[in-house]
C-alpha positions as CSV (number, residue, x, y, z in Angstrom):
1,X,4.4,-19.9,-0.5
2,X,3.6,-16.7,0.3
3,X,2.9,-15.3,3.7
4,X,0.6,-12.7,5.3
5,X,1.8,-9.3,6.0
6,X,2.7,-7.4,8.9
7,X,3.6,-3.7,8.4
8,X,3.9,-0.3,10.1
9,X,1.6,2.2,9.3
10,X,4.6,4.2,8.1
11,X,5.0,5.7,4.5
12,X,4.0,3.8,1.5
13,X,3.6,0.6,3.5
14,X,0.3,2.1,4.8
15,X,-0.9,2.9,1.5
16,X,-0.3,-0.7,-0.2
17,X,-1.3,-2.8,2.5
18,X,-5.1,-2.5,3.0
19,X,-5.6,-3.3,6.8
20,X,-7.4,-6.5,7.6
21,X,-7.6,-7.1,3.9
22,X,-4.3,-7.8,2.5
23,X,-2.5,-7.8,5.6
24,X,-2.3,-6.1,9.5
25,X,-1.1,-2.6,10.1
26,X,0.5,-1.7,13.7
27,X,1.4,1.9,14.7
28,X,5.3,2.8,14.4
29,X,7.3,2.3,17.6
30,X,4.6,0.7,19.2
31,X,5.8,-2.7,20.3
32,X,2.7,-3.8,22.0
33,X,0.4,-2.8,19.0
34,X,2.8,-4.9,17.0
35,X,2.4,-7.9,19.6
36,X,-1.5,-7.4,19.7
37,X,-1.5,-7.7,15.9
38,X,0.6,-10.6,15.6
39,X,-1.5,-12.6,18.4
40,X,-4.4,-11.6,16.5
41,X,-3.1,-13.2,13.4
42,X,-2.1,-16.3,15.0
43,X,-5.5,-16.7,16.5
44,X,-7.4,-16.0,13.1
45,X,-5.2,-18.5,10.8
46,X,-7.7,-19.3,8.2
47,X,-8.9,-15.7,7.2
48,X,-5.4,-14.3,7.3
49,X,-3.8,-17.2,5.3
50,X,-6.7,-16.5,2.8
51,X,-5.2,-13.0,2.5
52,X,-1.7,-14.3,1.5
53,X,-2.0,-14.0,-2.0
54,X,-4.2,-10.8,-2.2
55,X,-1.0,-8.6,-1.8
56,X,0.6,-10.0,-4.9
57,X,-2.5,-9.8,-6.8
58,X,-3.1,-6.1,-5.7
59,X,0.8,-5.5,-6.6
60,X,0.2,-6.9,-10.0
61,X,-2.9,-4.8,-10.6
62,X,-2.0,-1.8,-9.1
63,X,2.1,-1.4,-9.5
64,X,3.2,-2.9,-13.2
65,X,5.8,-1.4,-15.0
66,X,3.0,0.1,-17.6
67,X,0.5,1.4,-14.5
68,X,3.6,3.3,-13.2
69,X,4.6,4.7,-16.6
70,X,0.8,5.7,-17.1
71,X,0.8,7.3,-13.6
72,X,3.7,9.2,-14.1
73,X,2.5,10.4,-17.3
74,X,-0.6,11.7,-15.5
75,X,1.5,13.4,-13.0
76,X,3.6,15.3,-15.5
77,X,0.5,16.1,-17.8
78,X,-1.2,17.4,-14.7
79,X,2.0,19.6,-13.5
80,X,2.4,21.0,-16.9
81,X,-1.2,22.1,-17.0
82,X,-0.9,23.4,-14.0
83,X,2.0,25.5,-14.7
84,X,0.5,26.9,-17.9
85,X,-2.4,28.0,-15.9
86,X,-0.5,29.9,-13.6
87,X,2.5,30.9,-15.5
88,X,2.3,35.0,-16.3
89,X,2.6,36.1,-19.7
90,X,6.2,37.8,-20.5
């Protein structure tokens, strides 16, 4: 069974988890905020449990091997194009 997500607003987690849609984000190094978010989740059980499958669906839609490959190629293409525009002829 999938579970709702509680994650810190730190690094890539804050980009992957959509606060109050696919999980709940708390401020890093803030135990009070973490406790408040967990308490909130326990009082909102129905909506929170409905979120439990959403992170997996988001992952499957946005982070598949094919999607990552396409994104990487786009980054390389943009970088090469930018370097071509800024390179000075010798």
